[in-house]
C-alpha positions as semicolon CSV with decimal commas, in nm:
position;residue;x (nm);y (nm);z (nm)
1;R;0,000;0,000;0,000
2;L;0,101;0,362;-0,053
3;V;0,175;0,563;0,260
4;S;0,298;0,920;0,294
5;G;0,638;0,924;0,464
6;V;0,938;0,693;0,466
7;L;0,915;0,574;0,828
8;F;0,641;0,323;0,748
9;Y;0,854;0,158;0,481
10;M;1,158;0,145;0,709
11;E;0,947;-0,047;0,958
12;H;0,795;-0,269;0,687
13;P;1,068;-0,361;0,438
14;E;0,836;-0,600;0,256
15;Q;0,619;-0,299;0,164
16;M;0,928;-0,114;0,048
17;A;1,016;-0,411;-0,174
18;W;0,664;-0,404;-0,319
19;L;0,685;-0,030;-0,386
20;Y;1,030;-0,065;-0,541
21;G;0,911;-0,344;-0,770
22;L;0,610;-0,139;-0,875
23;A;0,831;0,159;-0,955
24;R;1,068;-0,059;-1,159
25;L;0,772;-0,186;-1,360
26;F;0,660;0,171;-1,425
27;S;1,008;0,274;-1,544
28;G;1,022;-0,030;-1,771
29;A;0,679;0,054;-1,911
30;C;0,797;0,407;-1,991
31;Y;1,102;0,266;-2,167
32;L;0,891;0,032;-2,383
33;T;0,634;0,303;-2,451
34;G;0,908;0,531;-2,583
35;A;1,026;0,261;-2,824
36;W;0,669;0,200;-2,940
37;L;0,605;0,572;-2,995
38;L;0,920;0,612;-3,204
39;W;0,837;0,304;-3,411
40;R;0,478;0,416;-3,471
41;T;0,564;0,778;-3,549
42;G;0,857;0,688;-3,773
43;R;0,651;0,431;-3,960
44;R;0,360;0,670;-4,018
45;L;0,580;0,956;-4,137
46;F;0,873;0,790;-4,313
47;G;0,796;0,420;-4,352
48;E;0,861;0,097;-4,163
49;P;1,244;0,099;-4,185
50;A;1,262;0,448;-4,030
51;G;1,028;0,346;-3,748
52;L;1,228;0,033;-3,671
53;A;1,558;0,223;-3,680
54;A;1,429;0,492;-3,443
55;A;1,293;0,234;-3,199
56;A;1,616;0,033;-3,215
57;L;1,827;0,338;-3,135
58;W;1,604;0,413;-2,836
59;V;1,628;0,057;-2,708
60;V;2,009;0,042;-2,716
61;A;2,092;0,398;-2,606
62;P;2,274;0,379;-2,269
63;G;2,122;0,709;-2,161
64;L;1,778;0,548;-2,189
65;V;1,854;0,194;-2,076
66;L;1,997;0,317;-1,746
67;P;1,692;0,526;-1,641
68;A;1,472;0,226;-1,713
69;H;1,632;0,058;-1,411
70;Y;1,570;0,324;-1,151
71;M;1,289;0,554;-1,047
72;K;1,350;0,907;-1,168
73;P;1,103;1,116;-1,369
74;H;1,331;1,191;-1,664
75;L;1,239;0,887;-1,873
76;M;0,869;0,953;-1,823
77;G;0,925;1,316;-1,922
78;M;1,102;1,208;-2,241
79;V;0,816;0,974;-2,330
80;L;0,563;1,253;-2,276
81;T;0,773;1,478;-2,499
82;L;0,776;1,208;-2,767
83;G;0,400;1,186;-2,732
84;A;0,370;1,561;-2,788
85;Y;0,591;1,528;-3,095
86;A;0,379;1,243;-3,231
87;L;0,060;1,445;-3,188
88;C;0,213;1,751;-3,355
89;A;0,329;1,532;-3,643
90;E;-0,024;1,396;-3,671
91;T;-0,157;1,752;-3,691
92;L;0,075;1,824;-3,983
93;R;-0,002;1,492;-4,150
94;T;-0,380;1,501;-4,126
95;G;-0,456;1,871;-4,084
96;E;-0,662;1,797;-3,770
97;T;-0,566;2,052;-3,507
98;R;-0,723;1,859;-3,218
99;W;-0,403;1,654;-3,203
100;G;-0,201;1,971;-3,160
101;V;-0,432;2,084;-2,882
102;W;-0,370;1,763;-2,687
103;A;0,003;1,791;-2,754
104;G;-0,006;2,092;-2,523
105;A;-0,134;1,873;-2,240
106;L;0,149;1,622;-2,288
107;A;0,402;1,906;-2,298
108;G;0,264;2,036;-1,969
109;L;0,296;1,693;-1,810
110;A;0,651;1,664;-1,946
111;M;0,738;1,992;-1,775
112;A;0,581;1,868;-1,452
113;A;0,806;1,562;-1,472
114;V;1,128;1,751;-1,557
115;S;1,119;2,130;-1,564
116;H;1,341;2,184;-1,870
117;L;1,120;1,953;-2,077
118;G;0,867;2,233;-2,080
119;T;1,048;2,320;-2,402
120;A;0,818;2,057;-2,556
121;C;0,571;2,343;-2,596
122;L;0,798;2,463;-2,879
123;L;0,676;2,162;-3,077
124;V;0,327;2,312;-3,075
125;A;0,462;2,655;-3,172
126;G;0,665;2,498;-3,452
127;T;0,362;2,309;-3,579
128;A;0,155;2,627;-3,592
129;S;0,441;2,808;-3,769
130;L;0,465;2,538;-4,036
131;R;0,091;2,551;-4,091
132;L;0,104;2,930;-4,123
133;A;0,381;2,889;-4,380
134;E;0,145;2,662;-4,573
135;G;-0,106;2,945;-4,589
136;K;-0,344;2,847;-4,310
137;P;-0,549;3,143;-4,169
138;W;-0,378;3,295;-3,865
139;R;-0,702;3,319;-3,668
140;G;-0,754;2,945;-3,683
141;E;-0,394;2,877;-3,586
142;A;-0,416;3,122;-3,296
143;A;-0,737;2,956;-3,174
144;W;-0,606;2,601;-3,152
145;T;-0,267;2,714;-3,022
146;A;-0,440;2,906;-2,741
147;K;-0,636;2,591;-2,648
148;S;-0,312;2,395;-2,648
149;A;-0,148;2,655;-2,421
150;A;-0,445;2,636;-2,184
151;L;-0,415;2,257;-2,164
152;F;-0,040;2,293;-2,112
153;S;-0,099;2,511;-1,805
154;L;-0,383;2,297;-1,674
155;A;-0,187;1,973;-1,704
156;F;0,125;2,126;-1,549
157;F;-0,049;2,266;-1,241
158;A;-0,270;1,959;-1,201
159;A;0,046;1,748;-1,176
160;T;0,231;1,998;-0,953
161;P;-0,035;2,148;-0,722
162;Y;0,228;2,219;-0,457
163;L;0,347;2,511;-0,670
164;L;0,018;2,681;-0,589
165;L;-0,051;2,535;-0,245
166;E;0,302;2,549;-0,100
167;T;0,454;2,837;-0,292
168;R;0,685;2,958;-0,016
169;T;0,828;2,613;0,052
170;T;0,870;2,546;-0,320
171;M;1,054;2,873;-0,383
172;A;1,287;2,804;-0,091
173;A;1,365;2,459;-0,233
174;W;1,432;2,605;-0,578
175;R;1,671;2,860;-0,429
176;E;1,867;2,578;-0,268
177;I;1,874;2,374;-0,588
178;S;1,986;2,673;-0,795
179;R;2,309;2,689;-0,591
180;F;2,426;2,374;-0,773
181;A;2,364;2,511;-1,124
182;P;2,709;2,675;-1,162
183;A;2,877;2,350;-1,059
184;S;2,670;2,156;-1,313
185;M;2,766;2,395;-1,592
186;R;3,134;2,372;-1,492
187;N;3,113;1,992;-1,508
188;L;2,970;2,011;-1,861
189;W;3,246;2,251;-1,962
190;D;3,516;2,023;-1,819
191;F;3,363;1,721;-1,989
192;A;3,359;1,894;-2,329
193;L;3,703;2,053;-2,315
194;V;3,898;1,811;-2,097
195;G;3,725;1,475;-2,086
196;L;3,636;1,432;-2,454
197;P;3,981;1,527;-2,596
198;R;4,143;1,272;-2,366
199;G;3,907;1,000;-2,485
């Protein structure tokens, strides 16, 4: 059973084992869903070989295999971003903007999972831009894009209600986390300029 707080699970390790197993299954399901989405989207847009190649690359990528074995939200966020991409592609393929509207919801959930994946909303903006370039009326594009933006916000705050209910605590936590950002950037810099040249 699910209980708020870690003390219960420390006292009942068998429940911790159950929760851990459940979380591993969820991570594995996200991993397989990502492969399926890439295969389906690639097949619909570019043919069966492209879909199989995209799914195969996902399945063997170390950066995706590893998250499938532990419980962090990044893999789920990537799958939600892929879902948003698939829906935007469907909008361009069929001309039905309802898919683009729902892409906004998936982008909002992706941001709730991992904050920087909120950039998935750019998929919707890009889709609208491509349709405008095709000569679609701007009023129609603005209408469905606004609906998509509304669903983006609704999905994001529905998945992260603490941002509204515990604003002070959340801001304090973000301030603490932001202290590590310079160190993270320095690590990336060292990896690019020192680690990679040395092999």
